[in-house]
Every structure is written in C-alpha cells, then in structure tokens.
N, C-alpha and C positions, 0 to 999 in steps of 0.2 A: 504494500500500500504506500502511495506517495504522500509525503507531507507537503501541505501547501505553505508557501512562504512568499513574501514580497521581495522582488528583485529590483535593485536600484543600480543603474549603470551610469557611472560618471566617466567622462572622457576628458582628459586634459593632463597637463604636467603637474604632478603632485607638488612640485617645488613652487608652483605659482598659484594654484587653485586654493581659494579660501576654504578651510575646513569648517563645515557646518554641522556635520553629524559624525557619529562613530558607527562602525559597521561590524557585524558579527563574523563576516567572511570577506576576504579580499583576495582576488586572483590578479596577478600582475605579470607583465612581460616588459620591464622597463628597458630603456635604451642602455646599451652596454658601453658606448664610447667614453673613453677617458675616465672610467670608474664612476660615471654618473648613476649607474645602477645602485651603488651603495647609498647614495643620497636619497634616491627614490624609495628604496626599501626602508631606510630609517624614518623617512617622512610618513610612509604608509603605516608604520607601526604606531604613529601618533593618532591615526584614524581608526585603529583597531579597538573594539570593545574588550573589556576584561572578559576572559574566557573565549575570545574569538580565535580565528585561525587565518593566517596569511600563507598563501601558496603562490609560488612564482618561480621564474627562471632568472638566472643572472650569469654573468661571466664567471668562469671557474679559474680565476687568476689568484696570485698571491695576495692582492689587496682584499678581494672578496673572501678568501679563505681566512684572512686575519680579522676582518671586521664584521662579516655577515655570518660565516659558519658558526662562530661561538653562540650566536643568538638562536640557532636553528634546532629544532627537534628532529628533523631529518634533512639529509644532504645527499643527493644522488648525482654522481658525475655522469653526464650524458656523453655519448660517443662523439668524437670529432666528426663534423659533417652532419650533425643532427639538423642544423639549419642549412637548408639547401643553398649551395653556392658559396658557402663559407666553411672554413675549417676552425671557426671559433670554438674554444673549449667553454662549455656551459654546464650549469648544475641546476637541478630541480630541487627546491627547498620547501620546507614547511616550518612555520613558526607558530606555536600556540601561545596565546597571551595568558 
C-alpha cells in the first residue's frame, strides 16, 4: 500500500535561494565544478528537518571525502563513467538528520 504525501519541488541554486521551509526529504545532484558540490550539500543540510534524510551524488575527490563523507550515513563510490561522456569519479551518499 502506498503512503500519500505532499511533494514540493524547488529548483534553483541552494546558495542563492531564500530558505522558507524545512523538508523531511531532499534529493540532490549539485554541480561538481570547483568543489561547489560541498557548499550545496552543506546548505541543503540547513533545509533538512530533524529526522529527515538527504540523498544525493557528489564528486568523489579528496575535498568531498574530507568534508562530506564524515557527515554521511552511507557513501557508495560509483564507477568511473557513470555519467555518460565523463570519467568523473562520483559517490552516492545518504545523510540522516
């Protein structure tokens, strides 16, 4: 049986959008360039309700491993080439608040 829930979709740059609400679930695929994914992830955590869950992908580089990985409940390295046309190393992560 499916549980009914309200779904709110906000599109925009987390670094520029005014936070008006907190959310129980956040799914994200932030930009990876120049480590900006780290800033987006940390900003998204400010939007997460107590007891909520953030799931996303980020670069799997040394900066992300040092700053994001310690916050995570799960961290799965994705194979090179997961994103077609690139050989970027990425990770799928989960953070429970």
